[in-house]
N, C-alpha and C positions, 0 to 999 in steps of 0.2 A: 545368749548374753552371756551365758556361764565362759566364753573364752574373748569375751569382749572384757569382763571384770579383771581375767588374769592378764591380759595385757594391762591393764590399770594398774593392777596394782606393780607389774611388774616394773612400770615405766615409776611409779612413787618409791616402790623401794631403791632402783638404780640412782633418782636424781639424792636419798638419803644420803644411800654409799658413795654417792661423786660428793658430796656437801661434806661429807665425815662427819655428820649429823645423827647418827641413828640409835646413841644408846645401848644399853646394854640388851641383849635379845627378846629378855621378857618385857620391855622400856618398848622395844620395835613395834613387839606383836601388839602392843597395847594402842601404839599411836595409829598403826595401820588398822587397826580393828578385827585383826584375824588372830589366831592359834601360831604359839611358838612354831608349831609343828608347821603351818603354810608359811609362814617365812624364812624356814627350811627349805621346804621345797622349791618354794620360789629363785631363793639363793643360789639352788642345783641348777635350776633352767638358764638363770646368770651364767654359769659355770660350763655349763652344756653348749655356748655361745662365746666361749672361751674368755669369759671374765676370769681373774683372778681376785679371788676375796679374802682379803684377812683382817685380823679384830687386834685391836690395840686394846689392851687393857686399864693402860694406863689414862688414854681417852676415851675409853669406855664409846670407840664406837667400831663398825664397819670400814672397809677403803680399798680402793682396787691398788693392787700390785702394779696392773698393767695400763697401758692407754686404751681406755675399753668405754665406748660412749656405746647410747640404747638410743635410738630414736622409732619411734613408732606412731604412724601416720596410717588412715582411714580413709578409704576409695568407698563407695558406694555407688551401683550404677542398674538404675533400673529400667526393665525390658516390659512396655505395655503395649503389645500389637506392633506397630509400624514405628512407635514412637520410642526414643532412647534418652531416659532424662540421669545426666551424669552428677550425680552430688560429691564434692571433696570435701573430707572432713579434716584435711590438712592434720597438722601434727596432734597427735594426743596427748592435750598436757592434765596436769593434779585440776581438779575442780570444775575445770572446762570440757568436759570429753571433748567435744566437738567443738577445740577452740574458733574454726572459721567455719563454718559454712556457707557452701554457695550453690544456685542452683544450677545450670547450664543447658538451656535445650537445645 
C-alpha cells in the first residue's frame, strides 16, 4: 500500500503544481500532511519523469515550465482458479482513490 500512497501523493502534488496553488514549501507540506523532505522527494520523482518545476517567490507557488501532465490509473485483475475478475479503478483522483470501480466477469 506504500506505493499506492506514493501515487496518490504524486497526483495531489501534480494537481497543485499544475493549478499553481502550492503555497510556500512549508505550506505545501502542511496541506499534504507530509514533511517538507517528502515534498522534495516527490518533486524529484516528477522531475525524473521530465517535469520541469520552478518556484515563483512573487506568487509563492511551484509551477511547470514545460507542458507536463501526469495521469495515474489503477487496474486490478484477480485470478481465482479458472475465474478471472478484472476490477478497473480508472483514474486515480484526490479524495476518491478509486474514482470509478466496476467489476467485470
